[in-house]
C-alpha positions in Angstrom: 20.1 -27.3 15.6 21.8 -27.3 12.2 18.8 -29.1 10.7 16.4 -26.4 12.0 18.5 -23.7 10.2 18.5 -25.6 6.9 14.8 -26.1 7.3 14.2 -22.4 7.8 16.3 -21.4 4.8 14.1 -23.6 2.6 11.0 -21.6 3.7 12.1 -18.4 1.9 14.0 -20.0 -1.1 12.1 -23.2 -1.8 8.7 -24.7 -1.3 7.3 -23.2 -4.5 7.8 -19.6 -3.4 8.0 -17.1 -6.3 9.2 -14.3 -4.0 10.9 -13.4 -0.7 9.6 -9.9 0.0 6.4 -8.4 1.4 5.6 -5.4 -0.8 7.7 -3.6 -3.5 7.4 -1.3 -6.5 8.1 -2.6 -9.9 7.9 0.6 -11.9 4.4 1.8 -11.2 3.1 -1.6 -10.2 2.8 -2.5 -6.5 3.8 -6.1 -6.0 2.7 -8.1 -2.9 4.2 -11.5 -2.1 2.0 -14.1 -0.6 -1.7 -15.0 -0.7 -4.0 -16.6 1.7 -3.4 -17.8 5.3 -0.2 -19.7 4.7 2.6 -17.1 4.2 5.5 -19.6 4.3 4.7 -21.9 1.3 3.5 -21.3 -2.2 4.0 -17.6 -2.0 3.0 -15.9 -5.3 3.5 -12.4 -6.5 0.2 -10.4 -6.8 0.5 -7.3 -9.0 -1.6 -4.1 -8.5 -1.0 -1.5 -11.2 -1.1 2.1 -9.9 -4.2 3.5 -11.6 -5.7 7.0 -11.8 -5.6 9.0 -9.7 -2.8 7.4 -7.6 -0.5 6.5 -10.5 2.9 6.5 -8.8 4.3 3.6 -6.8 6.6 4.5 -3.9 8.6 2.3 -1.5 7.6 3.5 2.0 10.1 1.3 3.7 11.8 -2.0 3.2 8.5 -4.0 3.5 5.8 -1.5 2.4 4.9 0.1 -0.9 1.9 2.2 -1.9 0.3 3.8 -5.0 0.2 7.6 -4.4 -0.7 10.8 -6.2 1.9 12.2 -8.6 4.3 14.6 -7.0 4.9 12.3 -4.0 3.5 14.9 -1.6 4.0 13.8 2.0 1.4 14.3 4.7 0.8 13.6 8.3 -2.1 13.5 10.8 -2.9 17.2 10.2 -3.9 16.4 6.6 -7.7 16.7 6.2 -9.4 14.4 3.8 -11.0 16.5 1.0 -12.5 16.3 -2.4 -10.8 17.4 -5.7 -13.7 17.0 -8.1 -14.7 13.3 -7.8 -11.4 12.3 -6.2 -11.2 11.7 -2.4 -7.7 12.8 -1.3 -6.4 11.4 2.0 -3.1 10.4 3.7 -1.7 6.9 3.6 -2.4 5.2 6.9 0.3 4.8 9.5 1.9 1.4 9.5 2.2 0.9 13.2 5.9 0.9 14.3 6.5 0.8 18.0 9.1 3.5 17.5 7.4 6.6 16.0 10.7 8.0 14.8 11.1 4.9 12.5 7.6 5.3 11.0 8.0 5.7 7.2 6.8 8.8 5.4 3.1 9.1 4.6 1.9 10.3 1.2 -1.3 11.7 -0.4 -3.4 9.1 -2.1 -6.5 9.6 -4.3 -9.6 7.5 -4.6 -11.8 8.0 -7.7 -15.3 7.9 -6.1 -17.0 8.1 -9.5 -15.3 4.9 -10.7 -17.3 3.0 -8.1 -20.5 4.9 -8.8 -20.2 7.1 -5.8 -19.9 10.9 -5.2 -17.2 12.7 -3.2 -18.8 14.7 -0.5 -16.7 17.3 1.4 -18.0 18.6 4.7 -15.1 21.0 5.3 -13.7 18.9 8.2 -13.8 15.6 6.5 -14.8 14.0 3.2 -15.8 10.6 1.9 -17.2 8.7 -1.1 -20.9 8.2 -0.7 -23.8 6.6 -2.6 -25.6 9.3 -4.7 
């Protein structure tokens, strides 16, 4: 049994792993640990700078980070996706905890439709980025 414990500790601290977390903020850069199907060995840090319009990185809970709109405005299921000029504004998705009271806060995020050659269309009850 002692051997199994030593073997497990090597998974997070050795085996060419650069990191021992899932997601975190490093300033306004979201960092994700791991890449590909094997999440035990050769884990590397992937960096995703928070870019316009969602320029602020927030730590949603111990394991999840997200790039959100400035102001860190929280939201819930009542938030309706809408357009602000060419930006689609929506709420971060739920993470899926079995205990709803433990679910981390959700925040408004923006997607720049124009950056991908699309247009933000708002129907009043929903909105989305669509091909022009």
